[in-house]
C-alpha positions in Angstrom: 85.0 83.5 108.5 83.8 85.1 105.3 85.0 88.7 105.5 84.4 91.9 103.4 87.4 94.3 103.4 86.4 97.7 102.2 89.4 99.7 100.9 91.3 96.5 100.7 93.4 97.7 97.8 95.0 100.4 99.9 98.2 100.3 102.0 96.7 99.1 105.3 93.7 97.3 103.9 95.8 95.1 101.6 98.1 94.0 104.4 95.0 93.1 106.5 93.5 91.2 103.6 96.7 89.3 103.0 96.9 88.3 106.7 93.2 87.2 106.6 93.9 85.0 103.5 96.9 83.5 105.2 94.8 82.8 108.3 92.3 80.8 106.2 89.5 83.3 105.9 87.4 83.8 102.8 88.1 87.4 101.7 86.3 89.7 99.4 87.9 93.1 98.7 85.7 96.1 97.8 87.6 99.2 96.6 86.9 102.0 94.1 90.6 102.3 93.3 90.5 106.1 93.8 93.6 105.7 96.0 94.2 102.0 96.0 95.8 99.6 93.5 94.2 96.5 92.0 97.6 94.7 92.1 97.7 95.2 95.9 94.7 92.8 96.3 96.2 89.6 97.7 96.1 86.3 95.7 93.2 84.3 97.1 90.9 87.2 97.7 88.1 88.1 95.4 88.1 91.7 94.1 85.0 93.8 93.5 85.6 97.3 92.1 83.0 99.7 93.5 82.1 102.2 96.2 81.0 101.4 99.8 77.7 103.0 98.9 77.1 99.9 96.8 78.2 97.5 99.5 74.7 96.1 99.8 75.0 94.5 96.4 78.1 92.6 97.7 76.7 91.7 101.1 73.2 90.6 100.2 72.9 86.9 100.2 76.7 86.5 100.6 76.7 84.9 104.1 79.3 87.3 105.4 80.5 87.0 109.0 82.1 90.4 109.3 83.4 93.6 107.7 86.8 95.3 108.0 86.3 98.9 107.0 89.2 100.9 105.6 87.5 102.9 102.8 87.9 106.5 103.6 89.4 109.8 102.5 92.4 110.5 104.8 94.2 113.7 103.8 94.0 116.2 106.6 94.7 119.2 104.4 92.2 118.2 101.8 89.6 117.7 104.5 90.0 121.4 105.5 89.7 122.5 101.9 86.8 120.1 101.0 85.0 119.2 104.2 81.8 118.2 102.4 83.7 115.5 100.6 84.9 114.0 103.9 81.6 114.1 105.5 79.9 112.5 102.5 82.5 109.8 102.0 83.6 109.0 105.5 80.4 109.4 107.4 77.8 109.1 104.6 79.5 106.1 103.0 79.9 104.3 106.3 76.2 104.9 107.2 75.3 103.3 103.9 77.6 100.4 104.7 76.1 99.9 108.2 72.6 99.9 106.8 73.6 97.3 104.2 75.2 95.2 107.0 72.0 95.4 109.0 69.8 94.3 106.0 72.2 91.5 105.2 72.5 90.4 108.8 76.3 90.8 109.0 77.1 90.7 112.7 80.4 92.4 113.2 82.7 95.2 112.0 86.2 96.5 112.7 86.6 100.1 111.8 89.8 102.0 110.8 89.6 105.0 113.1 92.4 107.5 113.9 94.3 109.3 116.6 93.1 112.5 114.9 89.9 112.0 116.9 91.8 113.3 119.9 93.0 116.5 118.4 95.4 118.3 120.7 95.7 115.9 123.7 95.8 117.1 127.3 98.4 114.4 128.2 100.5 111.6 126.7 100.4 108.7 126.4 96.8 109.1 125.3 94.1 106.8 126.8 90.8 105.8 125.1 89.0 107.6 127.8 90.7 110.9 127.1 88.6 113.8 125.5 88.0 113.6 121.7 88.3 117.1 120.2 89.3 116.7 116.5 90.9 119.8 114.9 90.0 119.0 111.3 87.1 117.5 109.3 89.0 114.3 108.7 89.2 113.6 112.4 85.7 114.8 113.0 84.3 112.5 110.4 86.0 109.5 111.9 84.8 110.4 115.3 81.2 110.7 113.9 81.6 107.1 112.6 82.6 106.0 116.1 79.4 107.6 117.4 77.3 105.8 114.8 78.9 102.5 115.6 77.9 102.9 119.3 74.3 103.6 118.2 74.2 100.6 115.8 75.6 98.3 118.5 72.9 99.5 121.0 70.0 99.5 118.5 70.8 96.6 116.3 73.1 94.3 118.3 76.1 95.0 116.0 79.5 93.9 117.4 81.9 96.8 116.6 85.5 97.7 117.3 87.2 101.0 116.4 91.0 100.9 116.2 92.5 104.4 116.6 95.8 104.3 114.8 98.8 106.5 115.4 101.5 106.7 112.7 101.5 103.6 110.5 104.7 102.8 108.6 106.9 100.0 107.3 106.3 97.2 104.8 104.9 93.7 105.1 106.3 90.6 103.4 103.5 88.0 103.1 104.0 84.2 103.4 104.1 84.0 99.6 106.9 86.5 99.4 104.8 89.3 98.1 105.7 92.7 99.6 103.1 95.3 100.6 104.2 98.9 101.0 103.0 102.5 100.9 102.1 103.7 97.4 100.1 106.9 98.0 99.6 109.2 95.0 99.7 112.1 97.4 102.2 111.2 100.1 101.9 113.0 103.4 103.6 110.5 105.7 107.0 111.4 107.0 108.9 108.1 106.6 108.1 107.5 102.9 108.8 111.2 102.1 112.2 110.9 103.8 113.0 107.7 101.9 112.0 109.4 98.7 114.8 111.9 99.2 117.3 109.0 99.8 116.1 107.5 96.5 116.6 110.8 94.6 112.9 111.2 93.9 112.8 114.4 96.0 115.5 117.0 96.4 114.9 117.6 100.1 112.6 117.2 103.0 110.5 119.8 104.7 110.1 119.5 108.5 107.1 121.5 109.5 108.0 123.5 112.6 111.1 123.4 114.9 109.7 125.4 117.8 107.4 122.9 119.4 107.7 122.2 123.2 109.7 119.0 122.6 113.3 118.1 123.2 114.5 119.1 119.7 111.6 121.4 118.7 110.1 119.1 116.2 106.8 117.1 116.5 106.9 113.8 118.3 104.8 110.9 117.0 104.2 107.3 117.8 105.0 104.8 115.0 103.5 101.4 114.5 104.5 98.8 112.0 101.8 98.0 109.5 102.1 94.2 110.1 101.5 94.7 113.8 98.6 96.9 113.0 97.1 94.3 110.7 97.4 91.6 113.4 95.3 93.7 115.7 92.5 93.8 113.2 92.3 90.0 113.1 92.2 89.8 116.9 89.6 92.5 117.0 87.4 90.8 114.4 87.4 87.5 116.4 86.6 89.4 119.7 83.7 91.5 118.5 80.8 91.0 120.9 77.1 91.4 120.0 75.7 94.7 121.0 79.1 96.2 122.1 81.2 98.9 120.5 84.8 98.9 121.8 87.5 101.5 121.1 91.3 100.6 121.2 94.3 102.8 120.6 97.1 101.2 118.5 100.7 102.5 118.8 104.0 101.4 120.1 103.8 103.6 123.2 107.0 105.4 122.3 107.4 108.8 120.7 110.0 109.8 118.1 110.6 113.4 117.0 110.7 114.2 113.3 114.5 114.9 113.7 115.0 111.5 115.2 113.1 109.9 112.3 115.3 111.6 109.8 118.5 110.6 111.7 117.4 106.9 111.7 116.6 107.1 108.0 120.0 108.5 107.3 121.6 105.7 109.2 119.6 102.9 107.6 119.9 104.2 104.0 123.5 105.5 104.2 122.3 108.7 102.4 122.7 112.3 103.4 119.1 113.5 103.5 118.8 117.3 103.2 116.1 118.7 105.4 114.8 122.2 105.7 112.5 123.8 108.3 109.1 124.9 107.0 106.3 126.7 108.9 104.1 124.7 111.2 101.0 123.1 109.7 97.8 124.3 111.3 96.4 121.8 113.7 99.5 119.7 114.2 99.8 118.7 117.8 103.2 118.8 119.4 103.1 115.2 120.8 100.9 112.2 119.9 101.8 109.0 121.7 99.4 106.2 122.3 98.7 104.0 125.3 97.9 100.6 123.9 97.5 99.0 127.4 93.8 98.3 126.8 94.2 96.2 123.7 97.2 94.4 125.2 95.1 93.6 128.3 91.9 92.7 126.5 93.1 90.9 123.3 96.7 90.0 124.1 98.1 92.2 121.3 101.5 93.7 121.4 103.8 95.0 118.7 106.3 92.4 117.3 108.2 95.1 115.5 108.3 97.9 118.1 111.5 99.7 117.1 111.8 102.6 114.7 114.9 101.0 113.1 112.8 97.9 112.2 110.0 100.0 110.7 112.4 102.1 108.6 114.5 99.2 107.6 111.5 97.2 106.3 110.2 100.3 104.4 113.6 100.9 102.9 114.1 97.2 101.9 110.7 97.3 100.1 111.9 100.1 97.9 115.4 98.9 97.0 
């Protein structure tokens, strides 16, 4: 297939692009480098610097078979402070992309959605059929894209899949030995922030809240290895069916508390990682754990790196 990867210079998009190249696909990466890195684009992929609002220039006459769409703003706190930015970029940008796909006759898309569409869940593990009640503009904008995909599938015959991620972490070593890891300018993810303390780049770690209704009082999250996540995109791309929009959760099905993550990081790194308790962040659910039964049943996907130790170990190895 010839595939366009929007946001393919970012953490997840670059790993997916690398796996696509390894699988023999022709890959074009479109990224404005607002948060991505040009040197993260895998060898063998063609890079176009630009916004998704200009995707039509790339797609027209290009004979593309599909799009993998990662280009989005993704900071929850920023989305609360600047909701217009998130609606304009995440929804407005995607609508421009979908229209460009329609004009160019591109038949399928896999969309990078999020567990934030569920908000505060009524139960765990979370099923795809559970209510979607996002608690911030980031999650709401992603849910709006899911709604748009359903409409485009019904009206224009688009084959679409939304993958709702839980907490993505770890690092991927490609077949050529190149290592892909998290390199966010503003890092909000727990594992890289813990490891930054171990490296001496931060003095200590803040754990937001220790009074949640969980065994140790800290939030519980489901962690998925970035390489496992990327494989799911390739499976979803191949399975997209004309006129259908399918939603899948992606996680390990196991929850780990923030305190457990810190303990594993201390064990893996051999460093004493100072951690202090900070106030809860507004909108942080106590527990987010995915049921990935549907994608395992439909596409045969299952995580090859399901343990927290593996995820942390790969992330640490990529930094040292």
